[in-house]
N, C-alpha and C positions, 0 to 999 in steps of 0.2 A: 123663653121653653118652646123646643120643636119638638114634633113627634114622627122621624121617619117612615115614612109608608112600608118599611119589613119589624118596625116595632111597637107593642104596645105602649110602652113606655114614653115619655116624655123626656127630654134632653137638654139639660143647659148650652146653651148658645155658646159659642166659643169668643172668648174676649174681643171685643171690636165690632162684631156684631148684633143683628136685636133676629125678633122675630112677633109675628101676632100672635092671637091666639089661634089655636088648631093649624097653625101653617106643619107642614112638611120637611122644613128647611129654614137657613137666619140667614137673613142679607148684611151686609156692608153694608154701613153709614157712607154716605155723598159726606167729600171734602167737605170743613166745615161745619160737621155734624159728628158728637160721639152718640154711642147708646147710653138713653138713661143708667139708672145703678139695677133696672129691676129689666132691662134689655131690652123692653116691649116697644122702645119707640128709639127717634134720633133724638136726639136734643141743638140746639147751636151752640158754638162756641163761643163766651163773649167777647168784646170788643178788646185789641189786647192782645188775641190766642190764637191761635187756627191748626188745623187738623187737615191732614191727607186721606182721602180715601180709604175705609176699613183704623181705624185711630180707637185706638182705648179712652185717651184723653186727648183733651186740647191742652197745646203745647202755649207758652207764655213767646210773641213775637221774639225773632233780636234785637240787641240795642238798633237804636239805630230803625229802625222801624216801626209799621206800625198795621193794626188793619179792624174790619166792623162786625159786626156783630154774623156769626156763620160763614167765615171767609176759612177760607184752604192756604192761603197765604200770607205772605207779612210780604208789604210795602214798602219801598225803603219814601224819605220823604223826600221832598224837591228839594236843591240848593234854598238856601237860607232858611230851614223851618225843620223841627226836631220834633218828635211824637211830646206829646203830655205826660205826664206819670200813667198813665193806664194802657197806654202805647195804643191810643186808640185815633 
C-alpha cells in the first residue's frame, strides 16, 4: 500500500508494483522479480521461469528454453542440449 501526498489514507498498489511502508508511490519490480503477495518487496522468479519488468507473475519458459533464478528472459539451449524438466 502507499499513501499519495494528497491523501490521508493508504491505497493498494496496482498489480505488478510494490511499495515500502509509508511510501508516497508504488514502484515496478525489475525484470526477473515480481511483487510478493503483500506487495511490500520484489521476489525472484524460480529457475525455469521469467518475468519482464512490471510483471505480476513469473511465467514458465517456453519449450526448448531455460532460465536461472531471477532472470527476465529465457535462453535457448545450445545445439545438442535440452533443458532439464524444470527448464533450468
